[in-house]
SEMARVO-716160 format. One line per 8 residues: number of its first residue (from 1); their letters; for each residue x, y, z of C-alpha. Coordinates in steps of 0.25 Angstrom, whole numbers. Each point is the difference from the previous one (the first is absolute). Layout:
% residues N
NUM	a	X:Y:Z  ...
***
This chain:
% residues 475
1	xxxxxxxx	-65:155:63  8:-13:2  14:3:0  10:-8:-9  14:0:2  9:-6:-10  14:-3:6  7:-5:-12
9	xxxxxxxx	-2:-2:-15  9:-12:-4  8:1:-13  3:-15:1  -10:-7:-9  -1:-15:-2  -4:-4:-14  -3:-14:-5
17	xxxxxxxx	-3:-2:-15  -4:-15:-1  1:-7:-14  -14:2:-4  -8:8:10  10:12:3  -3:0:15  5:14:4
25	xxxxxxxx	1:6:14  3:15:-1  -1:13:8  2:-6:13  0:9:12  -3:-1:15  -8:9:9  -5:2:14
33	xxxxxxxx	-14:4:3  -5:1:14  12:-8:5  -3:-11:-10  9:-5:-11  -5:-1:-14  7:-4:-13  -5:6:-13
41	xxxxxxxx	3:-6:-13  -4:-2:-15  -3:-15:-3  -2:-4:-15  0:-13:-8  -6:-5:-13  -9:-12:-2  -6:-1:13
49	xxxxxxxx	-12:-8:2  -11:-5:9  -9:-11:-6  -9:-12:4  13:-9:2  9:10:8  7:13:0  14:6:0
57	xxxxxxxx	6:9:10  12:8:4  8:-4:13  5:13:6  10:1:11  9:11:6  14:2:5  8:11:7
65	xxxxxxxx	13:-1:-6  13:6:6  6:13:-4  13:-3:-7  6:12:6  -3:-4:15  0:-16:-1  -2:-10:-10
73	xxxxxxxx	-2:-13:8  -14:1:5  -14:0:-6  -14:-1:6  -13:-7:-5  -11:10:2  -13:-7:4  -14:5:-5
81	xxxxxxxx	-12:3:9  -13:-8:-1  -8:12:-5  1:14:-5  4:-3:-14  -7:8:-11  0:3:-15  4:15:-3
89	xxxxxxxx	-3:0:-14  -3:-10:-11  8:4:-12  -7:-8:-11  -15:3:-2  -9:-12:0  9:-9:8  -4:-6:13
97	xxxxxxxx	5:5:14  9:-8:8  -2:-10:11  11:1:11  2:-14:6  10:1:12  8:-12:4  -3:-6:14
105	xxxxxxxx	14:3:4  0:14:-5  13:-2:-8  -7:6:-13  -13:0:-7  -6:-5:-13  -8:10:-10  -9:-5:-10
113	xxxxxxxx	-12:4:-9  -13:1:8  -9:-5:-11  1:-7:-13  10:6:-9  10:-3:-11  10:11:-4  10:10:6
121	xxxxxxxx	0:6:14  6:13:5  -3:4:15  5:11:9  -1:-6:14  3:3:14  4:-12:9  0:1:15
129	xxxxxxxx	13:-4:7  3:-5:14  8:11:7  15:-3:-1  11:3:10  12:8:-3  2:13:-8  -6:-1:-14
137	xxxxxxxx	8:11:-5  12:-9:0  -6:-11:-8  -6:-1:-14  -14:-5:-1  -2:-10:-11  -12:-8:-6  1:-13:-7
145	xxxxxxxx	-11:-8:-8  -1:-14:-6  -12:-4:-9  -7:-12:5  -11:-9:-4  -11:-5:9  -1:-15:1  -14:-3:6
153	xxxxxxxx	-3:-10:11  -6:-13:-5  2:-15:-4  10:-4:-11  7:-13:-5  14:-4:0  7:-8:-10  1:-4:-15
161	xxxxxxxx	-11:-6:-8  9:-8:-9  4:-12:9  11:-4:-9  8:11:6  -1:-4:14  13:-7:1  8:10:-9
169	xxxxxxxx	-5:13:5  -2:-4:14  -14:6:1  -10:0:12  -11:-10:0  -10:-7:9  5:-13:5  -9:-13:0
177	xxxxxxxx	7:-7:11  13:-5:-5  5:12:-6  -8:-2:-13  -7:11:-8  -15:1:5  -3:14:-6  5:14:2
185	xxxxxxxx	1:6:13  -11:10:5  4:12:10  -13:2:7  4:8:12  12:9:5  2:-5:15  -1:-15:-2
193	xxxxxxxx	12:-8:1  4:-7:-13  7:-14:1  11:-3:-10  1:-15:-1  -4:-12:-9  -12:-2:9  -14:0:-6
201	xxxxxxxx	-5:15:0  13:6:2  8:10:-9  11:-7:-7  10:1:-11  11:-8:-6  15:3:2  12:-4:-7
209	xxxxxxxx	10:8:8  -4:6:14  8:12:-1  -7:4:-13  -14:-6:1  -3:-1:15  0:-11:11  -14:-5:-2
217	xxxxxxxx	-4:1:14  -4:9:12  -12:8:3  -3:14:-6  -4:8:13  -13:8:2  9:13:0  6:-3:-14
225	xxxxxxxx	-6:9:-11  -7:-10:-9  -7:10:-10  -14:-2:5  1:13:8  -1:13:-7  14:6:-3  7:11:-9
233	xxxxxxxx	11:-4:-10  9:9:-7  -6:2:-14  14:0:-6  14:-5:4  9:9:8  7:9:-9  14:6:-1
241	xxxxxxxx	-5:14:3  -8:-5:13  13:-7:5  9:12:-3  -10:8:9  1:-10:11  15:0:-1  0:16:1
249	xxxxxxxx	-9:-1:13  7:-10:8  13:2:9  14:1:-6  3:-13:8  -12:-7:-6  3:4:-14  13:-8:0
257	xxxxxxxx	-9:-12:2  -11:3:-9  7:7:-12  -2:-11:-11  9:4:-11  15:0:-3  2:-14:-6  5:-4:-13
265	xxxxxxxx	-9:3:-12  -10:6:9  -4:11:-10  0:-10:-11  -10:-9:7  -11:11:2  5:6:12  0:15:0
273	xxxxxxxx	2:5:15  12:8:3  6:10:10  3:14:-4  3:11:10  -5:-9:12  -14:-2:-7  -4:-13:-6
281	xxxxxxxx	-6:2:-14  -7:-10:-9  2:3:-14  -12:-9:-4  -9:3:12  -12:-8:-5  8:-13:-3  -3:-11:9
289	xxxxxxxx	11:-1:11  9:-12:-3  12:-4:8  -8:1:13  4:-10:10  -10:-6:10  5:8:11  0:12:-9
297	xxxxxxxx	-15:-3:-2  -3:-2:14  6:13:4  -8:8:-10  -13:-7:5  3:3:14  4:15:-3  -13:1:-8
305	xxxxxxxx	-9:-7:11  -4:-11:-10  3:-15:1  5:-11:-9  -12:-9:-6  -2:-15:0  0:-10:-12  -15:-2:4
313	xxxxxxxx	-3:14:-2  8:0:-13  -10:-10:-6  -12:8:6  5:13:-6  2:-7:-14  -13:-9:0  -10:7:9
321	xxxxxxxx	-12:-9:1  1:-6:-14  0:-15:-2  14:-4:-4  3:-3:-15  11:-9:-5  14:6:-1  -6:13:5
329	xxxxxxxx	8:13:0  -2:12:10  -10:6:-11  -9:-12:1  2:-7:-14  10:-11:-4  6:8:-11  10:12:-1
337	xxxxxxxx	-1:2:-15  -8:13:2  9:6:11  5:13:-4  8:3:13  15:-1:-2  14:5:3  4:8:-12
345	xxxxxxxx	15:1:-5  1:13:8  -3:-9:12  -13:7:4  -13:-8:3  -10:5:-10  -12:-3:-8  2:-3:-15
353	xxxxxxxx	-5:9:-11  -3:12:9  -11:-7:7  -4:8:13  -5:-7:13  -13:9:0  -5:-10:-10  2:-12:10
361	xxxxxxxx	-13:-8:2  -5:-13:5  -1:-5:-14  14:4:-5  8:-2:13  8:-12:-6  6:11:-10  5:8:12
369	xxxxxxxx	4:-11:9  -9:5:10  -6:-10:11  -15:-2:3  1:12:10  9:8:-10  13:-2:7  11:2:-10
377	xxxxxxxx	12:-8:-4  -2:-12:10  7:-8:-11  11:5:-10  7:11:6  9:-3:12  -3:-12:9  -10:1:11
385	xxxxxxxx	6:-3:14  -11:-6:9  0:-6:14  0:-15:-2  -8:-11:7  11:-9:-4  8:1:13  -2:3:15
393	xxxxxxxx	6:14:-1  -10:4:-11  -12:-6:8  4:8:12  -4:13:-7  -11:7:7  -2:12:-10  5:11:8
401	xxxxxxxx	2:13:-6  13:9:0  1:11:11  7:10:-10  13:-1:7  13:-9:-3  10:-6:10  14:2:-6
409	xxxxxxxx	-6:-1:-14  -9:-12:2  -14:-3:2  -4:-3:15  -12:-8:-1  3:-13:7  -10:-9:-8  7:5:-14
417	xxxxxxxx	10:-9:-6  14:5:-1  13:-3:-8  4:0:-14  6:-14:-3  -9:-12:0  -4:3:14  -15:-3:2
425	xxxxxxxx	-14:6:0  -3:5:-14  0:-4:-14  -3:4:-15  -12:0:-9  -4:6:-13  13:-1:-8  10:11:-4
433	xxxxxxxx	7:7:-11  15:-1:-1  5:6:-13  -4:2:-14  6:-12:-6  -5:-10:10  -6:-13:-4  -15:0:2
441	xxxxxxxx	-4:-11:10  -11:-4:10  6:9:11  6:11:-8  -5:10:-2  -15:-5:3  -3:-11:9  -15:-5:2
449	xxxxxxxx	-6:5:13  0:-14:8  15:-3:-4  8:-2:13  13:-5:-6  7:10:9  -12:2:10  9:-3:12
457	xxxxxxxx	14:4:-5  5:12:9  11:4:-9  0:15:4  12:6:-7  -1:12:-9  -2:-5:-15  -4:7:-13
465	xxxxxxxx	-14:-7:1  -3:1:14  -9:11:5  -12:2:10  -14:5:3  -7:1:14  -13:-1:6  -8:5:12
473	xxx	-12:-7:7  -13:8:-1  -4:3:15
***
């Protein structure tokens, strides 16, 4: 008989409850079996899918957190093995078994339905972990998860079909030789350089102010993530509950840098994170995390072993392979009259009339504000911060992933932009919701998907309408 030794059953449980799909990670424990380390956990979420277009998935990653009675300044990212993962029990009759897709760098893994499916998922799983140095009895083992959407490899088109908006929205287009519009710009490969210039066949855009729209020059290198290659993108924006969990994991020193609350009227402007008994709590854990600076966001992305995404990937995630239409929103129509996704008077992002996300389909996605691939809220909640092609810092981005560890509270990827006050390297897309009595305009709360009014503005400070979401290149 195979001998099984369980060294520790952990009372620490990481639970996420995303706005519409209730991702939960529960009953987390670690064990040793034949000198190998495993994690067992229950993973559940609603409205999972695998269809002819793509699928959703959960990105799982693991930490060894410090024992507060021995030290409170270190944590470790636990890597996963390439093989050895298994389903212990499928808790929902008739639902598919999981696929385990391990990242090449072993920083975590994706789990997803193995066959066509639309509905809820609940799996008890075992994950094989790389052996970790140190006394595990002095640490707390924690599992984290984020819902992601698969964006498949393939060609797509950049730009705005309504040419009257080229000089006002600063959208991408194909240059005819003197910087004039020759058509929309196709992205047909990942590793080819893209020249930005008025020359014939180049990618181009108008710019009124370089700091806002871009410098209209340069070469987008081969390594820059262009959206052709397959990648995963967070289904929802980073939530306040997820950010509070992050604050609770990092060191005391790092938390001084990354705690994002405490300013005037923070709670009056949808902020809900507070510190109580040395634990960060989010009163509204499902609410999108606003008041996130660029450096806050990059610290989270590094810690979660993800990366920022680019403005080219933003347009791919919105539009997919579809032909652009005039004044197109991320849900692929030129109207927002049917949109039922909004911020209510209680400051929560909800669907009107009790509609549930389980009824989302390709025929009604403009009501839900869902993109071609069913990524949620790419317009109308908090601004999407993306790596820009509008300056040399942004164009130097190579798409590296975080290593799970911070340096004095900051991300340590050398190709990622840094800074919070009009530095360089990133911009804003999608529009943002500020407050209940705001005037509705072209940018607030909903901007069309090709609008680049602030496509190169690196204003990275904390704001009530600034949030984040992150990506991971598919290996």
